[in-house]
C-alpha positions in Angstrom: -11.5 -3.7 0.4 -9.8 -0.9 2.3 -8.2 2.1 0.5 -5.7 4.2 2.4 -4.4 7.3 0.6 -0.8 8.1 1.2 1.2 11.1 0.0 4.9 10.6 -0.7 7.0 13.2 -2.5 3.7 15.1 -3.2 2.3 12.1 -5.1 -0.9 10.5 -3.9 -0.9 6.7 -3.8 -3.8 4.4 -2.9 -2.8 1.5 -0.8 -5.4 -1.2 -1.3 -5.7 -3.9 1.4 -8.1 -6.5 2.5 -8.5 -10.3 2.3 -10.7 -10.5 -0.7 -9.7 -11.4 -4.3 -10.0 -8.2 -6.2 -8.7 -8.9 -9.7 -10.0 -12.1 -11.4 -10.5 -10.8 -14.9 -10.2 -7.6 -17.0 -13.6 -6.3 -15.8 -12.6 -6.7 -12.1 -9.4 -4.8 -12.9 -11.5 -2.0 -14.4 -13.8 -2.0 -11.4 -10.8 -1.6 -9.1 -9.4 1.3 -11.2 -12.8 3.0 -11.0 -13.3 2.4 -7.3 -9.8 3.7 -6.4 -10.3 6.8 -8.6 -13.8 7.5 -7.1 -12.9 6.9 -3.5 -9.3 8.1 -3.3 -8.8 10.2 -6.5 -5.5 8.3 -7.1 -4.0 7.0 -10.3 -1.3 5.1 -8.5 -2.2 1.9 -6.7 -0.4 -0.5 -4.4 -2.0 -4.0 -4.3 -0.9 -7.2 -2.5 -0.4 -10.1 -4.9 -2.9 -12.1 -2.8 -5.7 -9.8 -4.2 -5.0 -11.1 -7.7 -6.1 -14.5 -9.1 -3.4 -17.1 -9.8 -4.2 -17.0 -13.6 -2.7 -13.5 -13.7 0.7 -15.0 -12.8 0.5 -17.6 -15.6 1.5 -15.7 -18.7 0.0 -18.4 -21.0 -3.5 -17.1 -19.9 -2.7 -13.6 -21.3 -4.6 -12.2 -18.3 -1.6 -10.2 -17.1 -1.1 -8.5 -20.5 -4.8 -7.8 -20.9 -5.0 -6.3 -17.4 -1.8 -4.3 -17.8 -3.1 -2.8 -21.0 -6.2 -1.5 -19.1 -4.0 0.1 -16.4 -1.9 1.8 -19.2 -5.0 2.9 -21.1 -6.4 4.6 -18.0 -3.0 6.1 -17.0 -2.9 4.1 -13.7 0.4 2.9 -12.3 0.3 -0.1 -10.1 2.8 -1.8 -7.8 2.0 -5.4 -6.8 3.7 -6.4 -3.6 4.6 -9.8 -2.2 7.0 -12.7 -2.6 7.3 -13.8 -6.2 10.0 -16.4 -5.7 7.5 -19.2 -5.9 7.0 -18.5 -9.6 9.6 -20.6 -11.4 8.7 -19.7 -15.0 11.6 -18.0 -16.8 9.0 -16.1 -18.9 7.3 -14.8 -15.8 10.7 -13.8 -14.2 11.5 -11.9 -17.4 8.1 -10.3 -17.3 8.8 -9.1 -13.7 12.2 -7.9 -14.7 10.9 -5.9 -17.8 8.0 -4.5 -15.8 10.2 -3.2 -13.1 12.4 -1.4 -15.7 9.3 0.3 -17.1 7.1 3.0 -15.6 3.6 1.5 -15.2 3.7 -1.9 -13.5 6.1 -3.0 -10.7 6.5 -6.2 -8.8 8.1 -5.4 -5.4 8.6 -7.2 -2.1 7.0 -4.6 0.2 4.9 -1.5 0.6 7.9 0.7 1.4 9.6 -0.1 -1.9 6.3 0.3 -3.7 5.7 3.8 -2.2 9.2 4.8 -3.2 8.9 3.5 -6.8 5.4 5.0 -7.4 6.4 8.4 -5.9 9.4 9.0 -8.0 9.8 9.7 -11.7 7.2 11.5 -13.8 4.4 12.9 -11.7 2.1 13.2 -14.7 -0.5 10.5 -15.3 
């Protein structure tokens, strides 16, 4: 895992990259939050969807909700980047839509949009 700290609009954002699967369950999400906080001191994270297990994207597993709750509890905002068009579930499309209207979790097509979204709005954690 590589963590690159970027500052946009005076907001520090950790861009996490690498080829490994980073989030497979709630504990691995907590580990990611802790690692990013320790190594980069950031509470905003950009993560490629390939770093997240497929079960996250199946709402029936409840994994997405459980993980999102941990990010909220620890005041961490996250943008997941990638192509989400392969997910045909209306429930998942609604989840993406509602998440993108919120302030904690975003599903965006690329890093540029993720940096913009995470660097605007409230700067408090």
